[in-house]
PDBQT receptor file of N, H, CA, C and O in Angstrom, charges set to zero:
ATOM      1  N   MET A   1      36.296 -15.486 -20.576  1.00  0.00    +0.000 N 
ATOM      2  CA  MET A   1      35.871 -14.829 -19.355  1.00  0.00    +0.000 C 
ATOM      3  C   MET A   1      36.820 -15.137 -18.207  1.00  0.00    +0.000 C 
ATOM      4  O   MET A   1      37.187 -14.245 -17.442  1.00  0.00    +0.000 OA
ATOM      5  N   TYR A   2      37.211 -16.381 -18.087  1.00  0.00    +0.000 N 
ATOM      6  H   TYR A   2      36.913 -17.106 -18.709  1.00  0.00    +0.000 HD
ATOM      7  CA  TYR A   2      38.071 -16.774 -16.972  1.00  0.00    +0.000 C 
ATOM      8  C   TYR A   2      39.406 -16.051 -17.045  1.00  0.00    +0.000 C 
ATOM      9  O   TYR A   2      39.894 -15.540 -16.036  1.00  0.00    +0.000 OA
ATOM     10  N   ILE A   3      39.993 -16.004 -18.218  1.00  0.00    +0.000 N 
ATOM     11  H   ILE A   3      39.597 -16.418 -19.037  1.00  0.00    +0.000 HD
ATOM     12  CA  ILE A   3      41.293 -15.348 -18.375  1.00  0.00    +0.000 C 
ATOM     13  C   ILE A   3      41.197 -13.858 -18.084  1.00  0.00    +0.000 C 
ATOM     14  O   ILE A   3      42.173 -13.242 -17.657  1.00  0.00    +0.000 OA
ATOM     15  N   ALA A   4      40.023 -13.278 -18.314  1.00  0.00    +0.000 N 
ATOM     16  H   ALA A   4      39.230 -13.779 -18.661  1.00  0.00    +0.000 HD
ATOM     17  CA  ALA A   4      39.819 -11.859 -18.030  1.00  0.00    +0.000 C 
ATOM     18  C   ALA A   4      39.594 -11.599 -16.544  1.00  0.00    +0.000 C 
ATOM     19  O   ALA A   4      39.393 -10.453 -16.140  1.00  0.00    +0.000 OA
ATOM     20  N   GLY A   5      39.625 -12.649 -15.730  1.00  0.00    +0.000 N 
ATOM     21  H   GLY A   5      39.788 -13.579 -16.058  1.00  0.00    +0.000 HD
ATOM     22  CA  GLY A   5      39.507 -12.479 -14.289  1.00  0.00    +0.000 C 
ATOM     23  C   GLY A   5      38.146 -12.804 -13.707  1.00  0.00    +0.000 C 
ATOM     24  O   GLY A   5      37.902 -12.564 -12.525  1.00  0.00    +0.000 OA
ATOM     25  N   VAL A   6      37.259 -13.347 -14.522  1.00  0.00    +0.000 N 
ATOM     26  H   VAL A   6      37.457 -13.542 -15.482  1.00  0.00    +0.000 HD
ATOM     27  CA  VAL A   6      35.945 -13.733 -14.029  1.00  0.00    +0.000 C 
ATOM     28  C   VAL A   6      36.102 -15.066 -13.306  1.00  0.00    +0.000 C 
ATOM     29  O   VAL A   6      36.746 -15.974 -13.830  1.00  0.00    +0.000 OA
ATOM     30  N   SER A   7      35.530 -15.200 -12.119  1.00  0.00    +0.000 N 
ATOM     31  H   SER A   7      35.006 -14.462 -11.692  1.00  0.00    +0.000 HD
ATOM     32  CA  SER A   7      35.672 -16.424 -11.335  1.00  0.00    +0.000 C 
ATOM     33  C   SER A   7      34.955 -17.603 -11.982  1.00  0.00    +0.000 C 
ATOM     34  O   SER A   7      34.036 -17.430 -12.783  1.00  0.00    +0.000 OA
ATOM     35  N   VAL A   8      35.395 -18.803 -11.617  1.00  0.00    +0.000 N 
ATOM     36  H   VAL A   8      36.142 -18.943 -10.967  1.00  0.00    +0.000 HD
ATOM     37  CA  VAL A   8      34.762 -20.018 -12.128  1.00  0.00    +0.000 C 
ATOM     38  C   VAL A   8      33.277 -20.010 -11.784  1.00  0.00    +0.000 C 
ATOM     39  O   VAL A   8      32.444 -20.370 -12.616  1.00  0.00    +0.000 OA
ATOM     40  N   ARG A   9      32.949 -19.608 -10.584  1.00  0.00    +0.000 N 
ATOM     41  H   ARG A   9      33.626 -19.316  -9.908  1.00  0.00    +0.000 HD
ATOM     42  CA  ARG A   9      31.542 -19.559 -10.153  1.00  0.00    +0.000 C 
ATOM     43  C   ARG A   9      30.738 -18.623 -11.044  1.00  0.00    +0.000 C 
ATOM     44  O   ARG A   9      29.612 -18.944 -11.424  1.00  0.00    +0.000 OA
ATOM     45  N   ARG A  10      31.294 -17.490 -11.374  1.00  0.00    +0.000 N 
ATOM     46  H   ARG A  10      32.209 -17.229 -11.066  1.00  0.00    +0.000 HD
ATOM     47  CA  ARG A  10      30.599 -16.521 -12.234  1.00  0.00    +0.000 C 
ATOM     48  C   ARG A  10      30.463 -17.070 -13.653  1.00  0.00    +0.000 C 
ATOM     49  O   ARG A  10      29.437 -16.861 -14.301  1.00  0.00    +0.000 OA
ATOM     50  N   VAL A  11      31.490 -17.773 -14.140  1.00  0.00    +0.000 N 
ATOM     51  H   VAL A  11      32.323 -17.942 -13.613  1.00  0.00    +0.000 HD
ATOM     52  CA  VAL A  11      31.394 -18.393 -15.468  1.00  0.00    +0.000 C 
ATOM     53  C   VAL A  11      30.253 -19.408 -15.471  1.00  0.00    +0.000 C 
ATOM     54  O   VAL A  11      29.502 -19.494 -16.443  1.00  0.00    +0.000 OA
ATOM     55  N   GLU A  12      30.120 -20.173 -14.392  1.00  0.00    +0.000 N 
ATOM     56  H   GLU A  12      30.730 -20.104 -13.603  1.00  0.00    +0.000 HD
ATOM     57  CA  GLU A  12      28.999 -21.116 -14.277  1.00  0.00    +0.000 C 
ATOM     58  C   GLU A  12      27.662 -20.382 -14.383  1.00  0.00    +0.000 C 
ATOM     59  O   GLU A  12      26.767 -20.809 -15.112  1.00  0.00    +0.000 OA
ATOM     60  N   ASP A  13      27.537 -19.293 -13.660  1.00  0.00    +0.000 N 
ATOM     61  H   ASP A  13      28.265 -18.946 -13.067  1.00  0.00    +0.000 HD
ATOM     62  CA  ASP A  13      26.294 -18.510 -13.680  1.00  0.00    +0.000 C 
ATOM     63  C   ASP A  13      26.003 -17.946 -15.069  1.00  0.00    +0.000 C 
ATOM     64  O   ASP A  13      24.859 -17.954 -15.522  1.00  0.00    +0.000 OA
ATOM     65  N   ILE A  14      27.035 -17.461 -15.733  1.00  0.00    +0.000 N 
ATOM     66  H   ILE A  14      27.965 -17.454 -15.365  1.00  0.00    +0.000 HD
ATOM     67  CA  ILE A  14      26.861 -16.871 -17.067  1.00  0.00    +0.000 C 
ATOM     68  C   ILE A  14      26.446 -17.933 -18.074  1.00  0.00    +0.000 C 
ATOM     69  O   ILE A  14      25.553 -17.695 -18.888  1.00  0.00    +0.000 OA
ATOM     70  N   THR A  15      27.087 -19.113 -18.032  1.00  0.00    +0.000 N 
ATOM     71  H   THR A  15      27.812 -19.306 -17.372  1.00  0.00    +0.000 HD
ATOM     72  CA  THR A  15      26.707 -20.169 -18.980  1.00  0.00    +0.000 C 
ATOM     73  C   THR A  15      25.278 -20.639 -18.724  1.00  0.00    +0.000 C 
ATOM     74  O   THR A  15      24.555 -20.967 -19.665  1.00  0.00    +0.000 OA
ATOM     75  N   GLU A  16      24.873 -20.675 -17.469  1.00  0.00    +0.000 N 
ATOM     76  H   GLU A  16      25.460 -20.409 -16.705  1.00  0.00    +0.000 HD
ATOM     77  CA  GLU A  16      23.495 -21.064 -17.166  1.00  0.00    +0.000 C 
ATOM     78  C   GLU A  16      22.509 -20.029 -17.720  1.00  0.00    +0.000 C 
ATOM     79  O   GLU A  16      21.467 -20.387 -18.269  1.00  0.00    +0.000 OA
ATOM     80  N   ALA A  17      22.842 -18.764 -17.571  1.00  0.00    +0.000 N 
ATOM     81  H   ALA A  17      23.688 -18.473 -17.125  1.00  0.00    +0.000 HD
ATOM     82  CA  ALA A  17      21.965 -17.710 -18.092  1.00  0.00    +0.000 C 
ATOM     83  C   ALA A  17      21.888 -17.739 -19.614  1.00  0.00    +0.000 C 
ATOM     84  O   ALA A  17      20.820 -17.518 -20.185  1.00  0.00    +0.000 OA
ATOM     85  N   LEU A  18      23.014 -18.009 -20.272  1.00  0.00    +0.000 N 
ATOM     86  H   LEU A  18      23.881 -18.188 -19.807  1.00  0.00    +0.000 HD
ATOM     87  CA  LEU A  18      23.047 -18.001 -21.736  1.00  0.00    +0.000 C 
ATOM     88  C   LEU A  18      22.465 -19.263 -22.350  1.00  0.00    +0.000 C 
ATOM     89  O   LEU A  18      21.709 -19.195 -23.318  1.00  0.00    +0.000 OA
ATOM     90  N   TRP A  19      22.816 -20.419 -21.788  1.00  0.00    +0.000 N 
ATOM     91  H   TRP A  19      23.431 -20.475 -21.002  1.00  0.00    +0.000 HD
ATOM     92  CA  TRP A  19      22.470 -21.689 -22.427  1.00  0.00    +0.000 C 
ATOM     93  C   TRP A  19      21.494 -22.541 -21.645  1.00  0.00    +0.000 C 
ATOM     94  O   TRP A  19      21.069 -23.590 -22.130  1.00  0.00    +0.000 OA
ATOM     95  N   GLY A  20      21.128 -22.114 -20.437  1.00  0.00    +0.000 N 
ATOM     96  H   GLY A  20      21.473 -21.263 -20.043  1.00  0.00    +0.000 HD
ATOM     97  CA  GLY A  20      20.174 -22.877 -19.655  1.00  0.00    +0.000 C 
ATOM     98  C   GLY A  20      20.781 -24.020 -18.859  1.00  0.00    +0.000 C 
ATOM     99  O   GLY A  20      20.057 -24.762 -18.195  1.00  0.00    +0.000 OA
ATOM    100  N   SER A  21      22.100 -24.173 -18.913  1.00  0.00    +0.000 N 
ATOM    101  H   SER A  21      22.689 -23.570 -19.451  1.00  0.00    +0.000 HD
ATOM    102  CA  SER A  21      22.768 -25.192 -18.104  1.00  0.00    +0.000 C 
ATOM    103  C   SER A  21      24.157 -24.704 -17.737  1.00  0.00    +0.000 C 
ATOM    104  O   SER A  21      24.773 -23.915 -18.453  1.00  0.00    +0.000 OA
ATOM    105  N   LYS A  22      24.634 -25.200 -16.592  1.00  0.00    +0.000 N 
ATOM    106  H   LYS A  22      24.133 -25.841 -16.010  1.00  0.00    +0.000 HD
ATOM    107  CA  LYS A  22      25.950 -24.783 -16.118  1.00  0.00    +0.000 C 
ATOM    108  C   LYS A  22      27.043 -25.642 -16.744  1.00  0.00    +0.000 C 
ATOM    109  O   LYS A  22      26.812 -26.798 -17.100  1.00  0.00    +0.000 OA
ATOM    110  N   VAL A  23      28.215 -25.076 -16.872  1.00  0.00    +0.000 N 
ATOM    111  H   VAL A  23      28.403 -24.137 -16.583  1.00  0.00    +0.000 HD
ATOM    112  CA  VAL A  23      29.408 -25.806 -17.280  1.00  0.00    +0.000 C 
ATOM    113  C   VAL A  23      30.172 -26.105 -15.993  1.00  0.00    +0.000 C 
ATOM    114  O   VAL A  23      30.351 -25.220 -15.155  1.00  0.00    +0.000 OA
ATOM    115  N   SER A  24      30.615 -27.333 -15.838  1.00  0.00    +0.000 N 
ATOM    116  H   SER A  24      30.469 -28.051 -16.518  1.00  0.00    +0.000 HD
ATOM    117  CA  SER A  24      31.273 -27.730 -14.594  1.00  0.00    +0.000 C 
ATOM    118  C   SER A  24      32.610 -27.007 -14.415  1.00  0.00    +0.000 C 
ATOM    119  O   SER A  24      33.233 -26.593 -15.392  1.00  0.00    +0.000 OA
ATOM    120  N   PRO A  25      33.043 -26.860 -13.168  1.00  0.00    +0.000 N 
ATOM    121  CA  PRO A  25      34.353 -26.255 -12.908  1.00  0.00    +0.000 C 
ATOM    122  C   PRO A  25      35.488 -27.001 -13.603  1.00  0.00    +0.000 C 
ATOM    123  O   PRO A  25      36.456 -26.384 -14.047  1.00  0.00    +0.000 OA
ATOM    124  N   VAL A  26      35.375 -28.319 -13.700  1.00  0.00    +0.000 N 
ATOM    125  H   VAL A  26      34.589 -28.821 -13.340  1.00  0.00    +0.000 HD
ATOM    126  CA  VAL A  26      36.400 -29.117 -14.384  1.00  0.00    +0.000 C 
ATOM    127  C   VAL A  26      36.468 -28.737 -15.862  1.00  0.00    +0.000 C 
ATOM    128  O   VAL A  26      37.555 -28.587 -16.420  1.00  0.00    +0.000 OA
ATOM    129  N   THR A  27      35.314 -28.583 -16.485  1.00  0.00    +0.000 N 
ATOM    130  H   THR A  27      34.431 -28.705 -16.032  1.00  0.00    +0.000 HD
ATOM    131  CA  THR A  27      35.272 -28.189 -17.896  1.00  0.00    +0.000 C 
ATOM    132  C   THR A  27      35.822 -26.788 -18.083  1.00  0.00    +0.000 C 
ATOM    133  O   THR A  27      36.566 -26.537 -19.032  1.00  0.00    +0.000 OA
ATOM    134  N   ILE A  28      35.470 -25.883 -17.203  1.00  0.00    +0.000 N 
ATOM    135  H   ILE A  28      34.866 -26.087 -16.433  1.00  0.00    +0.000 HD
ATOM    136  CA  ILE A  28      35.972 -24.509 -17.288  1.00  0.00    +0.000 C 
ATOM    137  C   ILE A  28      37.497 -24.500 -17.181  1.00  0.00    +0.000 C 
ATOM    138  O   ILE A  28      38.166 -23.794 -17.936  1.00  0.00    +0.000 OA
ATOM    139  N   SER A  29      38.042 -25.270 -16.260  1.00  0.00    +0.000 N 
ATOM    140  H   SER A  29      37.498 -25.844 -15.647  1.00  0.00    +0.000 HD
ATOM    141  CA  SER A  29      39.491 -25.332 -16.087  1.00  0.00    +0.000 C 
ATOM    142  C   SER A  29      40.163 -25.923 -17.321  1.00  0.00    +0.000 C 
ATOM    143  O   SER A  29      41.211 -25.435 -17.745  1.00  0.00    +0.000 OA
ATOM    144  N   ALA A  30      39.583 -26.950 -17.892  1.00  0.00    +0.000 N 
ATOM    145  H   ALA A  30      38.732 -27.346 -17.548  1.00  0.00    +0.000 HD
ATOM    146  CA  ALA A  30      40.154 -27.568 -19.092  1.00  0.00    +0.000 C 
ATOM    147  C   ALA A  30      40.148 -26.589 -20.261  1.00  0.00    +0.000 C 
ATOM    148  O   ALA A  30      41.127 -26.501 -21.003  1.00  0.00    +0.000 OA
ATOM    149  N   LEU A  31      39.055 -25.858 -20.428  1.00  0.00    +0.000 N 
ATOM    150  H   LEU A  31      38.260 -25.930 -19.825  1.00  0.00    +0.000 HD
ATOM    151  CA  LEU A  31      38.977 -24.863 -21.501  1.00  0.00    +0.000 C 
ATOM    152  C   LEU A  31      39.966 -23.729 -21.270  1.00  0.00    +0.000 C 
ATOM    153  O   LEU A  31      40.564 -23.215 -22.216  1.00  0.00    +0.000 OA
ATOM    154  N   LYS A  32      40.136 -23.341 -20.006  1.00  0.00    +0.000 N 
ATOM    155  H   LYS A  32      39.650 -23.758 -19.238  1.00  0.00    +0.000 HD
ATOM    156  CA  LYS A  32      41.092 -22.288 -19.667  1.00  0.00    +0.000 C 
ATOM    157  C   LYS A  32      42.500 -22.702 -20.072  1.00  0.00    +0.000 C 
ATOM    158  O   LYS A  32      43.248 -21.902 -20.635  1.00  0.00    +0.000 OA
ATOM    159  N   LYS A  33      42.863 -23.951 -19.786  1.00  0.00    +0.000 N 
ATOM    160  H   LYS A  33      42.255 -24.600 -19.329  1.00  0.00    +0.000 HD
ATOM    161  CA  LYS A  33      44.200 -24.443 -20.146  1.00  0.00    +0.000 C 
ATOM    162  C   LYS A  33      44.407 -24.410 -21.655  1.00  0.00    +0.000 C 
ATOM    163  O   LYS A  33      45.471 -24.010 -22.129  1.00  0.00    +0.000 OA
ATOM    164  N   LYS A  34      43.396 -24.828 -22.409  1.00  0.00    +0.000 N 
ATOM    165  H   LYS A  34      42.532 -25.153 -22.024  1.00  0.00    +0.000 HD
ATOM    166  CA  LYS A  34      43.497 -24.813 -23.874  1.00  0.00    +0.000 C 
ATOM    167  C   LYS A  34      43.617 -23.384 -24.401  1.00  0.00    +0.000 C 
ATOM    168  O   LYS A  34      44.413 -23.121 -25.302  1.00  0.00    +0.000 OA
ATOM    169  N   ALA A  35      42.843 -22.471 -23.852  1.00  0.00    +0.000 N 
ATOM    170  H   ALA A  35      42.197 -22.684 -23.119  1.00  0.00    +0.000 HD
ATOM    171  CA  ALA A  35      42.874 -21.084 -24.308  1.00  0.00    +0.000 C 
ATOM    172  C   ALA A  35      44.204 -20.429 -23.963  1.00  0.00    +0.000 C 
ATOM    173  O   ALA A  35      44.754 -19.673 -24.764  1.00  0.00    +0.000 OA
ATOM    174  N   ARG A  36      44.718 -20.715 -22.779  1.00  0.00    +0.000 N 
ATOM    175  H   ARG A  36      44.271 -21.329 -22.128  1.00  0.00    +0.000 HD
ATOM    176  CA  ARG A  36      45.970 -20.101 -22.328  1.00  0.00    +0.000 C 
ATOM    177  C   ARG A  36      47.127 -20.431 -23.272  1.00  0.00    +0.000 C 
ATOM    178  O   ARG A  36      47.980 -19.582 -23.530  1.00  0.00    +0.000 OA
ATOM    179  N   VAL A  37      47.158 -21.647 -23.781  1.00  0.00    +0.000 N 
ATOM    180  H   VAL A  37      46.466 -22.338 -23.571  1.00  0.00    +0.000 HD
ATOM    181  CA  VAL A  37      48.206 -22.054 -24.718  1.00  0.00    +0.000 C 
ATOM    182  C   VAL A  37      48.193 -21.149 -25.951  1.00  0.00    +0.000 C 
ATOM    183  O   VAL A  37      49.249 -20.741 -26.434  1.00  0.00    +0.000 OA
ATOM    184  N   HIS A  38      47.015 -20.842 -26.451  1.00  0.00    +0.000 N 
ATOM    185  H   HIS A  38      46.157 -21.174 -26.058  1.00  0.00    +0.000 HD
ATOM    186  CA  HIS A  38      46.902 -19.991 -27.640  1.00  0.00    +0.000 C 
ATOM    187  C   HIS A  38      47.220 -18.537 -27.351  1.00  0.00    +0.000 C 
ATOM    188  O   HIS A  38      47.763 -17.837 -28.207  1.00  0.00    +0.000 OA
ATOM    189  N   ILE A  39      46.891 -18.081 -26.165  1.00  0.00    +0.000 N 
ATOM    190  H   ILE A  39      46.451 -18.649 -25.470  1.00  0.00    +0.000 HD
ATOM    191  CA  ILE A  39      47.131 -16.685 -25.797  1.00  0.00    +0.000 C 
ATOM    192  C   ILE A  39      48.605 -16.432 -25.517  1.00  0.00    +0.000 C 
ATOM    193  O   ILE A  39      49.131 -15.369 -25.847  1.00  0.00    +0.000 OA
ATOM    194  N   GLU A  40      49.271 -17.407 -24.911  1.00  0.00    +0.000 N 
ATOM    195  H   GLU A  40      48.845 -18.271 -24.643  1.00  0.00    +0.000 HD
ATOM    196  CA  GLU A  40      50.677 -17.229 -24.550  1.00  0.00    +0.000 C 
ATOM    197  C   GLU A  40      51.625 -17.373 -25.734  1.00  0.00    +0.000 C 
ATOM    198  O   GLU A  40      52.790 -16.987 -25.636  1.00  0.00    +0.000 OA
ATOM    199  N   ASP A  41      51.149 -17.921 -26.852  1.00  0.00    +0.000 N 
ATOM    200  H   ASP A  41      50.202 -18.234 -26.931  1.00  0.00    +0.000 HD
ATOM    201  CA  ASP A  41      52.008 -18.081 -28.047  1.00  0.00    +0.000 C 
ATOM    202  C   ASP A  41      52.382 -16.771 -28.661  1.00  0.00    +0.000 C 
ATOM    203  O   ASP A  41      53.095 -16.740 -29.664  1.00  0.00    +0.000 OA
TER     204      ASP A  41
């Protein structure tokens, strides 16, 4: 979602709606970095 242009705040809202808890901005950023490596290859 983040790579597609969805804001960190919106990702927090979506994870809360789906799983009942928010994912922290730090976690979202860390996951984004990991995903970006795979996408840029």
